[in-house]
Backbone as a ProteinNet text record, in pm:
[ID]
protein_1_A
[PRIMARY]
MSNYSEESILNYLGPYKGEASAILRSLQLVQELLGYVPDSAIDLVAKNSNVSRAEVYGVFTFYSDFRSTPPAQVVVKVCVAEACQASGNAELISQLHGQGYDIHSGKIKDDIQMEQTFCLGNCALGPAAMVNGKPIGRATSASILKTAVELIS
[TERTIARY]
-2546	-2655	-2766.1	-2795.5	-2901	-2878	-2974.3	-2968.4	-2923.6	-2865.7	-2827.7	-2676.2	-2624.1	-2474	-2444.2	-2323.3	-2281.4	-2321.7	-2286.7	-2317.7	-2472.5	-2553	-2694.2	-2744.1	-2694	-2731.6	-2686.6	-2551.7	-2512	-2593.7	-2636.9	-2730.2	-2863.3	-2909.7	-3035.1	-3022.4	-2898.3	-2887.9	-2829.2	-2822.9	-2767	-2825.3	-2955.2	-3006.3	-2947.7	-2889.6	-2832.8	-2686.8	-2620.5	-2472.1	-2409.6	-2322.1	-2244.4	-2315.5	-2445.1	-2520.7	-2514.1	-2429.9	-2416.1	-2545.8	-2634.8	-2761	-2864.5	-2834.1	-2919.4	-2890.2	-2804.4	-2776.4	-2895.6	-2981.2	-3110.4	-3188	-3210.3	-3289.9	-3219.9	-3093.9	-3020.2	-3037	-3028.6	-3039.8	-3186	-3284.2	-3420	-3433.6	-3370.9	-3383.8	-3319.5	-3204.8	-3141.5	-3234.8	-3297.8	-3388.8	-3509.8	-3565.2	-3680.4	-3642.7	-3505.4	-3470.5	-3443.9	-3375	-3315.2	-3400.9	-3478.6	-3559	-3488.9	-3353.2	-3265.3	-3141.9	-3049.3	-2931	-2816	-2760.3	-2649.5	-2511.7	-2428.9	-2307.8	-2235.9	-2226.5	-2166.1	-2245.1	-2362.3	-2442	-2414	-2362	-2323.1	-2207.6	-2122.3	-1999.3	-2045.1	-2144.1	-2187.2	-2259.1	-2337.3	-2398.3	-2300.4	-2191.3	-2085.8	-2017.6	-1985.5	-1916.2	-1997.5	-2141.1	-2228.3	-2240.9	-2252.4	-2282.2	-2155.3	-2031.5	-1902	-1888.8	-1919.9	-1894.1	-1829.4	-1796.1	-1719.4	-1825.9	-1778.3	-1856.8	-1919.2	-1845.9	-1885.4	-2011.7	-2013.5	-2131.4	-2246.1	-2244.9	-2350.6	-2397.7	-2297.7	-2333.6	-2395.8	-2363.3	-2432.2	-2579.5	-2609.8	-2752.4	-2818.9	-2758.3	-2812	-2848	-2773.8	-2796.3	-2884.9	-2902.8	-2985.2	-3129.8	-3172.9	-3313.1	-3340.7	-3437.6	-3473.9	-3539.4	-3591.3	-3657.7	-3562.1	-3438.6	-3348.1	-3309	-3285.2	-3244.8	-3126.4	-3041.8	-2920.3	-2928.9	-3042	-3067.7	-3203.2	-3220.7	-3345.5	-3458.5	-3569.9	-3687.7	-3758.3	-3846.6	-3935.3	-4039	-4117	-4220.7	-4319.8	-4347.9	-4436.7	-4362.5	-4371	-4318.2	-4424.2	-4432	-4525.7	-4458	-4516	-4455.6	-4567.4	-4529.2	-4614.5	-4566.9	-4666.6	-4637.5	-4608.8	-4508.8	-4474.3	-4471.4	-4531.1	-4519.5	-4633.3	-4622.7	-4707.9	-4863.6	-4919.3	-5059.5	-5102	-5015	-5054.8	-5026.6	-4939.3	-4910.8	-5035.6	-5095.2	-5213.3	-5336.2	-5326.1	-5435.9	-5411.7	-5312.7	-5304.7	-5196.5	-5102.4	-5006.4	-4930.1	-4912.5	-4834.4	-4898.7	-5030.7	-5107.8	-5088.5	-5091.4	-5080.6	-4948.7	-4846.3	-4709.3	-4682.9	-4744.8	-4732.9	-4812.1	-4924.5	-4993.7	-4904.1	-4848	-4764.4	-4643.4	-4593	-4466.8	-4507.8	-4622.2	-4667.9	-4695.3	-4714	-4727.1	-4590.5	-4485.2	-4348.4	-4301.8	-4356.2	-4313.6	-4252.9	-4137	-4069.7	-4047.1	-4112.8	-4093.8	-3961.4	-3893.5	-3758.2	-3648.3	-3659.5	-3534.3	-3545.2	-3653.4	-3660.7	-3647.2	-3657.5	-3642.7	-3760.4	-3740	-3837.5	-3894.4	-4032.9	-4095.9	-4217.5	-4218.6	-4329.6	-4331.9	-4205.7	-4190.1	-4262.8	-4272.7	-4334.9	-4221.2	-4195.9	-4096.3	-4167.5	-4163	-4226.6	-4109	-4156.7	-4067.3	-4133.7	-4063.7	-4134.2	-4107.4	-4197.8	-4185.9	-4239	-4190.8	-4237.6	-4333.3	-4457.7	-4560.7	-4598.1	-4713.2	-4759.9	-4864.6	-4883.1	-4971.3	-5113.8	-5142.3	-5289.2	-5322.1	-5291.4	-5294.9	-5441.1	-5535.4	-5677.6	-5731.1	-5668.9	-5713.7	-5609.1	-5540.6	-5435.6	-5500.8	-5432.3	-5290	-5284.4	-5188.1	-5166.8	-5058.5	-5090.4	-4984.3	-4985.1	-4893.8	-4887.9	-4828.1	-4905.6	-4858.9	-4825.7	-4700.8	-4654.7	-4719	-4714	-4762.3	-4907.9	-4981.3	-5131.8	-5161.8	-5223.9	-5243.4	-5348.8	-5334	-5432.2	-5461	-5584.3	-5623.1	-5686.1	-5673.2	-5724.8	-5670.1	-5546.6	-5494.7	-5494.9	-5518.9	-5518.6	-5414.5	-5366.3	-5274.8	-5355.9	-5481.2	-5558.4	-5574.2	-5595.3	-5610.4	-5469.1	-5371.1	-5235.9	-5205.5	-5213.4	-5173.2	-5264.9	-5398.1	-5490.2	-5448.9	-5421	-5370.2	-5238.4	-5139.5	-5021.3	-5021.7	-5103.4	-5119.3	-5191.7	-5277.7	-5348.3	-5239	-5145.3	-5047.2	-4950.2	-4929	-4834.2	-4903.4	-5037.5	-5111.6	-5112.5
6904.2	6954.9	6994.1	6895.3	6919.6	7048.4	7135.5	7250.7	7376.3	7355.3	7467.3	7466.6	7584.5	7600.2	7628.6	7615.9	7652.9	7808.9	7888.9	8033	8051.7	7987.1	8011.2	7962.4	7849.9	7804.3	7907.1	7954.3	8049.1	8187.8	8227.6	8333.6	8309.6	8186.6	8152.7	8155.3	8116.5	8117.9	8251.2	8344.9	8480.6	8552.1	8553.9	8615.5	8560.4	8441.6	8388.9	8384	8456.4	8454	8493.1	8409.1	8446.3	8410.1	8357.5	8330.7	8179	8149.9	8017.4	7964	8046.9	8000.3	7962.1	7991	7950.4	7825.5	7738.7	7615.3	7540.3	7521	7439.4	7505.5	7630.8	7692.7	7682.9	7698.2	7689.7	7551	7446.5	7307.9	7285.6	7346.9	7339	7406.1	7518	7588.3	7516.3	7443.9	7364.3	7242.8	7186	7068.2	7116	7233.3	7302.6	7316.9	7371.5	7403.3	7281	7174.4	7065.1	6939.4	6939.5	6818.3	6728.3	6754.3	6680.6	6765.7	6717.3	6789.1	6704.6	6735.5	6654.6	6682	6598.7	6609.6	6740.4	6780.2	6905.2	7033.8	7015.5	7122.5	7143.8	7042.2	7049	7140.9	7134.9	7227.7	7368.7	7384.4	7516.6	7591.4	7508	7559.5	7597.6	7520.1	7547.2	7682.6	7690.2	7808	7937.1	7925.2	8034.8	8079.5	7978.1	7997.2	8023.8	8012.7	8035	7946.8	7820.2	7723.2	7598.1	7498.4	7378.2	7282.3	7201	7107	7008.8	6980.6	6889.2	6943.7	7071.2	7123.6	7114.8	7143.7	7130	6988.1	6900.5	6764.4	6700.2	6751.9	6709.8	6752.1	6872.1	6911.3	6823	6806.4	6727.2	6594.6	6535.3	6392	6379.2	6481.8	6487.5	6479.8	6549.5	6555.2	6456.4	6362.2	6261.3	6300.2	6421.9	6468.6	6505.9	6531.1	6556.3	6442.8	6454	6334.4	6372.6	6271.9	6293.3	6244.5	6180.6	6142.5	6192.1	6210.3	6263.3	6168.2	6225.2	6148.7	6096.4	5995.9	5936	6052.3	6025.8	6124.5	6135.9	6027.3	6030.2	5968	6051	6006.4	5990.3	5869.3	5846	5825.8	5901.5	5889.4	5828.1	5720.5	5632.6	5652.9	5699	5732.6	5602.3	5594.3	5481.1	5509.9	5627.3	5668.4	5594.4	5609.3	5538.2	5532.8	5657.7	5662.4	5582.4	5588.1	5525.5	5364	5320.3	5197.3	5131.3	5216	5167.8	5165.2	5231	5236.6	5137.3	5062.6	4943.2	4968.8	5047	5080.3	4953.6	4851.5	4731.4	4654.4	4650.5	4588.5	4657.2	4792.7	4883.6	4853.5	4859.5	4842.8	4696.7	4598	4461.6	4448.7	4516.6	4513.3	4587.7	4699.3	4767.6	4674.6	4618.5	4530.7	4418.6	4356.1	4258.1	4283.6	4413	4459.6	4519.4	4490.3	4525.2	4649.5	4724.2	4850.3	4839.7	4900.2	4888.9	5020.7	5063.1	5191.1	5213.5	5100	5104.5	5127	5077.5	5102.1	5214.8	5268.3	5392.1	5361.3	5230.2	5172.6	5228.6	5262.8	5317	5199.3	5192.4	5099.4	5168.2	5154.1	5206.7	5367.4	5427.8	5567.4	5614.5	5519	5549	5512.9	5606.1	5587.6	5588.7	5481.2	5477.6	5501.9	5585.5	5621.4	5615.2	5588.1	5590.1	5733.9	5781.7	5909	5903	5981.3	5974.9	6094.2	6076.1	6170.5	6264.7	6254	6357.4	6456.6	6436.7	6532.8	6500.7	6378.1	6335.5	6218.5	6225.6	6119.1	6062.3	6151.4	6106.4	6030.1	6029.2	5958.4	5854.4	5795.8	5699.5	5571.6	5482.3	5516.4	5624	5710.3	5836.1	5806.1	5866.9	5872.8	6005.8	6033.7	6158.7	6123.4	6157	6133.9	6263	6291.3	6422.3	6538.4	6527	6640.6	6632.5	6549.1	6532.4	6439.1	6477	6383.6	6288.5	6163	6063.3	6001.8	6019.8	5968	5830.2	5754.7	5612	5546.7	5561.8	5515.3	5359.4	5319.2	5181.1	5171.2	5050.5	5038.8	5089.1	5050.1	5086.2	5243.6	5307.4	5452	5529.8	5474.8	5535.5	5510.5	5384.3	5366.1	5421.7	5438.1	5511.1	5656	5717.5	5861.5	5877.5	5783.8	5781.4	5768	5671.7	5643.8	5761.3	5822.9	5943.5	6051.3	6073.1	6172	6137.6	6013.3	5966.7	5982.4	5959.9	5962.6	6098.9
-5205.7	-5129.2	-5241.8	-5325.5	-5423.4	-5507.9	-5511.7	-5585.8	-5518.9	-5400.7	-5316	-5298.5	-5316.2	-5293.5	-5147.9	-5112.9	-4979.3	-4951.5	-5043.8	-5038.6	-5017.1	-5089.7	-5074.5	-4932.8	-4893.5	-4757.5	-4640.1	-4666.4	-4564.7	-4568.2	-4683.8	-4686.8	-4620.4	-4643.4	-4576.9	-4430.8	-4384.3	-4227.8	-4181	-4268.8	-4242.8	-4120	-4087.9	-3975.7	-3845.2	-3844.5	-3727.1	-3713.6	-3807.5	-3819.1	-3686.5	-3642.7	-3517.2	-3399.3	-3404.9	-3279.8	-3246.7	-3139.3	-3105.2	-3039.2	-2986.9	-2931.7	-3042.1	-3158.9	-3277.8	-3356.3	-3295	-3363.9	-3392	-3301	-3325.3	-3438.2	-3425.3	-3534.7	-3668.9	-3675.8	-3803.5	-3855.4	-3776.1	-3829.2	-3879.4	-3808.4	-3855.7	-3986	-4012.5	-4134.7	-4252.2	-4220.1	-4329.2	-4364.1	-4262.1	-4293.8	-4366.6	-4333.7	-4405.8	-4555.5	-4579.2	-4710.6	-4792.5	-4735.3	-4815.5	-4788.2	-4682	-4654.7	-4559.1	-4537.6	-4446.9	-4412	-4333.7	-4304.1	-4336.8	-4460	-4503.3	-4414.3	-4405.2	-4325.7	-4356.2	-4485	-4519.5	-4460.9	-4434.6	-4371.6	-4216.6	-4155.4	-4017.3	-4016.8	-4103.7	-4112	-4136.8	-4233.1	-4263.7	-4134.5	-4065.4	-3947.7	-3845.8	-3824.1	-3726.3	-3777.6	-3897.7	-3953	-3925.4	-3950.4	-3946.1	-3803.4	-3710.7	-3568.5	-3498.5	-3553.6	-3497.6	-3370.6	-3399.1	-3294.9	-3354.5	-3276	-3332.8	-3405.7	-3484.3	-3555.8	-3455.2	-3344.6	-3241.7	-3173.4	-3146.1	-3086.9	-3171.8	-3295.9	-3392.8	-3401.2	-3421.1	-3432.5	-3305.6	-3188.8	-3059.1	-3069.6	-3108.9	-3118.3	-3226	-3335.8	-3444.7	-3403.7	-3332.5	-3292	-3173.9	-3091.9	-2974.8	-3015.7	-3116.4	-3159.4	-3265.4	-3244	-3336.5	-3465.8	-3471.1	-3586.5	-3707.1	-3666.3	-3776.9	-3853.9	-3986.9	-4061	-4137.2	-4165.4	-4231.2	-4385.2	-4420	-4557.4	-4608.3	-4732.9	-4789.1	-4740.9	-4700.5	-4664.3	-4781	-4755.6	-4854.3	-4883.4	-4986.7	-5024.4	-4908.7	-4835.6	-4724.2	-4615.4	-4499.9	-4370	-4273.5	-4210.8	-4111.2	-3972.9	-3876.8	-3738.7	-3666.4	-3593.8	-3504.4	-3360.4	-3273.8	-3141.7	-3061.6	-2978.9	-2898.9	-2755.7	-2714.9	-2576.1	-2501.2	-2365.1	-2281.8	-2317	-2330	-2364.9	-2482.6	-2587.4	-2704.3	-2691	-2604	-2576.1	-2502.1	-2408.7	-2342.7	-2444.1	-2540.4	-2648.6	-2764.1	-2741.4	-2849.3	-2954.8	-2933.5	-3054.4	-3093.2	-2991.5	-3017	-3143.7	-3133	-3249.8	-3378.7	-3370.6	-3483.2	-3553.6	-3461.5	-3511.5	-3569.6	-3510.6	-3560.9	-3699.2	-3712.7	-3848.1	-3954.4	-3911.6	-4016	-4047.6	-3945.2	-3968.2	-4058.1	-4036.8	-4121.8	-4265.5	-4293	-4428.5	-4485.3	-4412.2	-4457.5	-4421.2	-4332	-4277.8	-4141.4	-4113.2	-3991.5	-3936	-3820	-3759.9	-3698.5	-3672.4	-3606.6	-3690	-3814.7	-3906	-3994.3	-4007.2	-4099.2	-4251.9	-4278	-4411.1	-4499.1	-4618	-4710.4	-4798.6	-4800	-4876	-4950	-5074.6	-5156.8	-5143	-5128.2	-5101.3	-4979.4	-4882.8	-4747.6	-4641.2	-4546.8	-4447.3	-4314.3	-4237.9	-4102	-4001.6	-3897	-3785.9	-3656.9	-3547.8	-3418.2	-3359.2	-3279.3	-3208.6	-3080.4	-2979.1	-2848	-2821.6	-2843.9	-2820.3	-2930.3	-2986.5	-3086.3	-3023.6	-2889	-2828.2	-2867.4	-2905.8	-2933.5	-2848.3	-2730.5	-2629.2	-2615.9	-2620.7	-2595.7	-2715.7	-2829.6	-2945.5	-2991.2	-2891	-2924.7	-2978.4	-3040.7	-3090.2	-3185.9	-3181.9	-3264.9	-3371.2	-3474.3	-3586.3	-3653.1	-3738.2	-3815.4	-3958	-4066.6	-4187.6	-4265.5	-4293.4	-4351.9	-4268.4	-4144.6	-4059.3	-4034.7	-4092.3	-4061	-3957.6	-3847.8	-3735.9	-3765.4	-3716.3	-3727.6	-3591.7	-3537.7	-3412.1	-3431.1	-3323.6	-3332	-3453.3	-3480	-3601.9	-3615.5	-3737.3	-3777.2	-3898.4	-3926.9	-4035.9	-4161.5	-4178.2	-4291.3	-4305.9	-4192.7	-4198.5	-4233.5	-4178.4	-4208.3	-4351.6	-4409.3	-4536.1	-4639.2	-4606.3	-4697.7	-4705.8	-4608.6	-4609.2	-4680.9	-4650.5	-4715.2	-4869.9	-4907.1	-5058	-5123.4	-5061.8	-5127.5	-5147.2	-5059.8	-5063.5	-5185.1	-5219.1	-5321.2	-5458.6	-5461.8	-5585.2	-5646.3
[MASK]
+++++++++++++++++++++++++++++++++++++++++++++++++++++++++++++++++++++++++++++++++++++++++++++++++++++++++++++++++++++++++++++++++++++++++++++++++++++++++

């Protein structure tokens, strides 16, 4: 778990010790701390929350924003919900795919990882995308990659 020991992670989760209702928040904290939730952290959250590993794993797999591997330097989320479909996200996805980026596989290319998401709340400016948390309205492959490359530089 990179530079963090089990003890340091359990200390970080300390405010939620014994609270089964805080599984989601505990997973969020681990991902904030490490950038992802490694398999061993599932056990730590279960131990801290006093619940089974299966309960924690169920929450972890239910929410698509949790990742089990370290993210790329830049993570791009492309909206695939209905409003963005109506705004032309199929063409955007096709253009990105043509440049070697696949939002469906999560494969990393040039330290950029593309992911699909279901609604970014920017429906009026679709197709919508988000680059490392920065929203991009009326997204084009050029605007997405320009923002991503600027973050890498």
